[in-house]
Structures are given as C-alpha cells and as structure tokens.
N, C-alpha and C positions, 0 to 999 in steps of 0.2 A: 492461568496460562495453559494453552491446549495445543497439542500436536496431533494432527489427524492424518491417517492414510488417505490421500486424495483419491486413490483408485478404488478402494473398498469402502470408503466412508466410515472407517473404524477409528475411534479415538485411541491412540497408542499411549499417550502420556498426558497427564495434567498435574498442575501444581497450584496451590493457593499462595499468592504473593500480594504484598501491598502495592508494588509497582513492577511493571515489566522492565527487565534489564537484558542487555545483550548476554551477560554472563549466565543468566538463568536459562536462556534459550540454548546456549552452548552446552550447558549441563544436560538439558533435555535431549539434545542430539547425541551427546556422549552416552547417555543412558540407553538410547536406542541401539547404538553401535555395540555397546557392551552386552546387550541382550539379543544379538544376532540379526538385527535388522540391516538390510542393505538400502542405503539412501541414494536414490537416483537424482533427486533434485528437491528443492524446497521453495514453496510459495510464501512470500512475506508481505506484510502490509506497509513496509517502508521505514521501519525503525532504523535510525542512523547508526552506522557502524556494524550492523548485523551482516550484510553481505561480505564484508571483509573478514569478519570473525568466522564465517562459515566456509571460507575457501578451503579446499578446491571444489566443494560441492556446488553444482549449478544452482543459481538463485533466480527465481522469477518474482518480479515486483507485481503485486496484484494490480491489474489494470483498473479495476473498479475503485481501489483506494487512490490511484493516481487521479482519476476523475474527480473524486471528492476533494483532493488537495487543491486542484485547479478551481473547482467551484467555490471552495472556501476563500480563495484569493479574489476571484472575479465576481462572486455572487451569481445567482441564477439569472439576473437581468442586468448585465453590464451596460454602461451607457455610451461606450465608444466602440467604433467599428472593429478596431484591432482586438479588443477583448471579446466582442461578440463572436468573431470568426475563430479565435483560439478556443473558446468554449464549445462552439459547434464542432470543431475538429476533435477535441478530446472526448466529446460525447459519443463519437463513432469509433473510438479506438478498438473496442471489443468486436466490432463488426467488419473490420477491414484487415488487410495484411500488412506486414512490416514495410515492404517497399512502397506501397501506396501511402501509408501514414507518414513515413519518414520524408518522402518527397513533398507531401502536402505541408508538413511542418517546416521544412526548409524554405518552401515557397512563401509560407506565411511570414517567416522571419525576414526574408529578403524584401518583402512588401512593406513590412512595418518596422524595419530595423531602426529607423530614425525615431519612431514613436517609442520603442522599447528603451532606447539609449538616451533619449532626451533628458537633459538636466534642467533644474530650476534656474531661471534667469532672474536673479534678484541681487542687486548690489549690496543689499542690507545683510545678506548672508556672508559671514566672515570665514566660513570654512574654505580650506584650500581647494577641496573638490566639492562642488555643489551637489546636493542630493538629487536623485532621479525624480523626474516629474511624475512618473507613474510607477511607484515601487511595487504595488501589488501585481500589476501586469508583468513587470519584469521578474518578480518572484515566481509567478505561475510559469512563465517561459523557461526560467532557469531550472525549475523543478522537473519539467518534462525533459529538458536537455540533459540534466544530470542523471536522471533515471532511465534514459532511453536504452542503454545496453541491457538493463534488467527487465525492461518491459516486453522483450521479445525472446527470452530464453526458451520458452515453450516452442516457439516458431523455429529457432535455430537448432534446437535439439529435440526433435519429435520423438526420438527413441526413449526419452525420459518419461513420456506420458504425462508431463506436467499440465495442469489446467492453466488458463491465463488469469484466473482470479481465485480468491479463497472464499467465494460466496457460499460454498457448501459448509465451511466452518462457521461463517457468519450465521447460517441458518441454525446450526447447533446452539450458538449463543442466544439467538432469538428465542428458540424453543425453551432453553433453560431459564431465561429471564421470565418467560410467561409462567412457567411452573413455580418458580420461586416467589413471584409476585403474589400468587394466590395464597401462599403460606407466609405472608410477610411477618407475622408475629412470632415465628419460631426463633430459637436461639441460633447463634452463629454456628455452633458445633453441629446442631441438628440440620442446619441448612447445608453444611458441608456433606453430612451423611446422605442427605437427600440427593445432592448433586452427584456424589460418588456412585450411589446405587442407580440413579437414572442413566448416567453415562455407561455403566456396566451393562445394563439391560437393553438399552436402545442404540448404543453406538459402540 
C-alpha cells in the first residue's frame, strides 16, 4: 500500500499487507498527520467505505478507475446501443468538465431509463420481484451515479490541487513491477528491501 504526494511525486508512506483495508489506509493518513503533513485532499481508486472513513478530508475518485469499472461491466464492445453510448460517455470523462458530463449522463438515463430498469418477463420465475433484464448495464449506471459526487472533487475544489486520477501512482507500481520481475528468484525479504531502497532513491 502506498501514499504519494500528488504535487511533488514523492512517496510519503508505504506498507506491506496481504490485503488492502480501509483501516490500513486510515492508519496511513494518521501517520501523515502525526508527522506534520497537511492533507488537502486524497485521490482514491474506489475502495468501498474509504470516503466515509476519511471525512472530512475532500476525496476524489480516480476517473480512470471509474472508466475501468464501467468497462468491466460493459466490456470493450457492448452489443446494445444503451451500453455503447454509456461506454462512449465514460471514456471522455477525463476530457470534459463537470457540467457537460453530468448533463450528458442525465440525458443518457432519460433516453434509456426503460432499458436500464426493465425486468425479466418470465412467468416461470417465482421471485416476488423479477430480476433486471440487463444487470451489468444497470450496475455500470449505478456505479457512475453513486460515485458522481466523488468524481468531481478536484473540479469543485481547485484550491486543493488534486489531480483527477491517480495515474502517477499507477506509474510507480508499474515501474516497481518491472524491476521486481527481473529479480523474480530473490526471497520475499530481499524483495522488500529492493522495493524500500528503490522508493527511497527514486520517489
């Protein structure tokens, strides 16, 4: 787990864990505060419960990760028009402004409301409430709707200097993976030492 200063590109804190948890990130933030850092805002990749745990710090949901979430639901080549248009919309989120995106998103929903909310028509289904006809499309829509307030924190609070993605941190991970892959045969402890030293020297 890594916390990076988005303005300076400096890794401030990192920790080795088996699984990411909200509690571990909160500990990382508390460590920063205890060591004199002032936190203007945080960019996250969408971990559930994390925005609530970080209040009152402004939180920005990484727009690139939101794109990946929608693509995972819809695939890169969806077969129905509603999914194609929603995919096209999310693909331009980082290239547009809040007002334009929100307006286009609302227009999309008004156009395809019935498609999103249509349920399966099958008398053989004994459930009181039939399942949705297109659950993945609905999940993609609800993901954007749920995260909408977090997708534009950088836009609403320009004074924070927050970026709209955490792509810079993803580049750090990619760099580290390349270095570690070359030395695949080393022990876990030596791998940690390599990562510690590399982060210290380069980030």
